[in-house]
C-alpha positions as CSV (number, residue, x, y, z in Angstrom):
1,M,111.9,16.5,132.6
2,S,109.9,14.0,130.6
3,A,110.9,12.5,127.2
4,K,108.0,14.3,125.5
5,T,109.0,17.7,126.8
6,N,112.6,17.1,125.8
7,A,111.5,16.0,122.2
8,N,109.4,19.2,121.9
9,E,112.4,21.4,122.8
10,N,114.4,19.9,119.9
11,F,111.8,20.7,117.3
12,F,111.1,24.1,115.7
13,I,108.2,25.6,113.8
14,Y,109.1,26.3,110.1
15,E,107.0,28.4,107.7
16,V,106.8,27.0,104.1
17,F,106.7,29.3,101.1
18,S,106.3,28.2,97.5
19,Q,106.9,29.9,94.1
20,K,104.7,28.6,91.2
21,N,107.0,29.8,88.4
22,V,110.2,31.9,87.8
23,S,108.3,35.2,87.6
24,S,105.8,34.7,90.5
25,A,106.3,35.8,94.1
26,F,106.7,33.4,97.0
27,V,103.5,32.7,98.8
28,H,103.1,31.3,102.4
29,Q,101.6,27.8,102.3
30,F,101.6,26.3,105.8
31,S,103.7,25.7,109.0
32,L,105.3,22.5,110.1
33,L,107.3,21.1,113.1
34,A,110.8,19.8,112.3
35,P,114.1,19.3,114.1
36,N,116.2,21.2,111.5
37,A,115.9,22.9,108.1
38,E,116.9,19.9,106.0
39,V,114.1,17.7,107.5
40,A,111.7,20.7,107.2
41,L,112.5,21.0,103.5
42,T,112.0,17.3,102.9
43,M,108.7,17.3,104.8
44,A,107.5,20.4,103.0
45,R,108.5,18.9,99.6
46,D,106.7,15.6,100.4
47,N,103.6,17.3,101.7
48,F,103.3,20.2,99.3
49,L,104.2,18.6,96.0
50,R,101.3,16.1,96.4
51,R,98.9,19.1,96.1
52,E,100.3,21.1,93.3
53,P,103.5,21.6,91.2
54,C,105.9,24.4,92.1
55,F,109.1,25.9,90.8
56,N,110.8,26.6,94.2
57,L,110.2,26.0,97.9
58,W,111.5,27.8,101.0
59,V,111.4,26.8,104.6
60,V,112.1,29.5,107.2
61,K,112.4,29.0,111.0
62,R,109.6,31.0,112.5
63,D,112.0,32.4,115.1
64,D,114.1,33.9,112.3
65,I,111.2,36.0,110.9
66,H,111.1,39.4,112.4
67,G,108.3,41.9,112.0
68,L,107.0,45.1,113.4
69,A,105.0,45.2,116.6
70,P,101.5,46.5,116.2
71,E,102.4,49.8,118.0
72,E,105.2,50.3,115.5
73,R,103.1,49.9,112.3
74,P,102.1,53.5,112.1
75,L,105.7,54.3,111.4
76,L,105.2,52.7,108.0
77,E,103.0,55.6,106.9
78,R,104.7,57.8,104.3
79,L,106.1,61.0,105.7
80,D,106.2,62.8,102.3
81,N,103.4,63.7,100.0
82,K,104.4,61.8,96.8
83,S,101.0,60.5,95.9
84,Y,101.7,61.6,92.3
85,R,104.0,58.6,92.1
86,E,101.1,56.2,92.7
87,T,99.0,55.0,89.9
88,K,95.8,56.2,91.5
89,G,96.9,59.8,91.0
90,Y,96.5,59.5,87.3
91,G,93.0,57.9,87.2
92,D,91.2,61.2,86.7
93,L,93.8,62.7,84.3
94,Q,91.4,62.7,81.3
95,A,88.7,64.5,83.3
96,R,91.3,67.1,84.4
97,W,92.5,67.7,80.9
98,R,88.9,68.1,79.7
99,Y,88.2,70.6,82.5
100,H,91.3,72.7,81.7
101,K,90.5,72.6,78.0
102,E,87.0,73.8,78.6
103,Q,88.4,76.6,80.8
104,Y,90.9,77.6,78.1
105,D,88.2,77.5,75.4
106,E,85.9,79.6,77.5
107,K,88.6,82.2,78.0
108,Q,89.4,82.2,74.3
109,K,85.7,82.7,73.5
110,Q,85.5,85.6,76.0
111,A,88.6,87.2,74.6
112,S,87.4,87.0,71.0
113,N,84.0,88.4,72.0
114,G,85.6,91.3,73.9
115,S,88.0,92.4,71.2
């Protein structure tokens, strides 16, 4: 085994996430190669803070990030019909009210003409 191969086995890929301020979400910035988390954090801080200020910085070993396989992603679809909880369900609320008011007014008009 060569020295270069041995050196590569001792390094890990880390993903770097930053947070601009207390209320913002963490955003993925870049990946880096480091032997451990402490070195990865130091490298991330040195590299990232040259570009822009941030409130917080995370480094996560790529091997520790687990996600769904492409064939499992359809399992994320909602099984229940609760679209009324989503904001888009209320976008046409004013038009619905207008329609029902017109229907009500029409029935009232017919009732007053018929009696």
